[in-house]
C-alpha positions in Angstrom: 0.1 0.0 0.1 1.2 3.3 -1.1 1.4 6.4 1.5 -0.2 9.5 0.8 2.2 12.6 1.0 0.3 15.6 2.1 1.6 18.3 0.3 0.0 22.2 1.1 -1.3 24.1 -1.3 1.1 27.5 -2.2 -0.7 30.7 -0.7 -2.7 32.6 -3.6 -2.4 36.4 -3.6 -5.6 37.7 -5.2 -3.7 40.0 -7.4 -5.3 41.9 -10.6 -2.3 42.5 -13.5 -1.9 42.9 -16.9 -0.3 39.5 -18.4 1.2 38.8 -21.9 1.4 34.9 -23.1 2.3 32.7 -25.7 2.3 28.9 -26.5 6.0 27.8 -26.9 7.1 28.2 -30.4 4.5 30.5 -31.1 5.6 34.4 -32.0 2.1 36.6 -31.2 1.6 37.5 -27.8 -1.8 37.4 -26.4 -3.2 39.6 -23.4 -5.3 38.4 -20.5 -5.5 39.6 -16.5 -4.3 37.7 -13.9 -6.8 36.7 -10.9 -4.4 35.0 -8.6 -0.9 34.3 -8.2 1.3 31.9 -5.9 4.8 30.7 -5.7 3.7 27.8 -7.9 1.0 28.9 -10.5 -1.0 31.7 -12.0 -5.0 31.9 -12.6 -5.7 34.4 -15.3 -8.7 35.5 -17.8 -7.9 35.5 -21.7 -9.9 35.5 -25.0 -8.0 32.3 -26.0 -8.4 28.8 -24.9 -5.3 26.6 -24.4 -5.3 22.9 -24.2 -4.5 21.3 -21.1 -0.8 20.4 -21.2 0.3 23.1 -23.4 3.6 24.5 -22.6 3.9 28.1 -22.9 5.5 31.5 -21.6 4.5 34.1 -19.9 5.3 38.0 -18.6 3.7 40.3 -16.2 5.2 43.5 -14.6 5.1 43.4 -10.7 4.0 46.6 -9.0 6.1 48.7 -7.0 5.1 47.4 -3.5 5.8 43.8 -4.4 9.1 44.1 -6.5 10.8 46.7 -4.1 12.7 49.2 -6.0 10.4 49.6 -8.8 8.2 47.7 -11.2 9.8 44.2 -12.1 9.6 42.4 -15.2 8.8 38.5 -14.3 8.9 36.0 -17.2 8.0 32.3 -16.5 7.6 28.9 -18.6 4.5 27.5 -17.7 2.0 24.5 -18.3 -1.8 24.6 -18.6 -3.5 22.6 -15.9 -6.7 23.9 -16.3 -8.7 25.7 -19.0 -12.8 26.8 -18.1 -15.5 29.1 -20.0 -15.7 32.0 -17.6 -19.4 32.4 -16.4 -19.9 36.1 -16.5 -18.8 36.3 -20.4 -19.3 34.0 -23.4 -15.8 35.0 -24.8 -13.3 34.5 -22.2 -12.0 31.9 -20.4 -10.1 31.5 -17.1 -6.6 29.2 -17.5 -4.8 28.2 -14.6 -1.2 27.0 -14.9 1.9 25.8 -13.2 5.0 27.7 -13.2 7.7 25.8 -14.3 10.7 28.2 -14.6 10.5 31.7 -13.2 12.9 34.5 -14.5 12.9 37.8 -12.5 14.2 40.5 -14.5 15.3 44.3 -12.9 13.1 46.7 -14.0 16.1 48.1 -16.1 16.5 45.1 -18.1 14.9 44.9 -21.8 11.4 43.4 -21.8 10.5 40.5 -23.7 9.3 41.2 -27.2 
C-alpha cells in the first residue's frame, strides 16, 4: 500500500495585473489579466483558450509594492493545468497554469518582445 504524501497548497495572492502570454514556438503574444498568483502557479482570464498540458511562456510586471525598488518584469515558463469558460462572459476563459521556470528581470532590463 502506498503512503499518501500531504503537500500543502501554495498561498494564493489576489492580484489583478496585465499578463502577456504565448504558446511555446509562437511569435504572437496574447493579452489577459491575472486573478491570483502563487509561488507555484497563476490563474488568469483571457479571450484565447489553450489545451491542458500546453507549454507556454508569460510575462507580467510586478508593482513597486511587490518588486521593491520599482516595477519588476517577471518572465515564466508554464504549463496549462485547467481551462474553463468564464461564466460572466461567453468570449473569455479562465486559465490555470503551473509555473515551471520563473525568470525575474530587474526594471532596467529589456522586456520580452
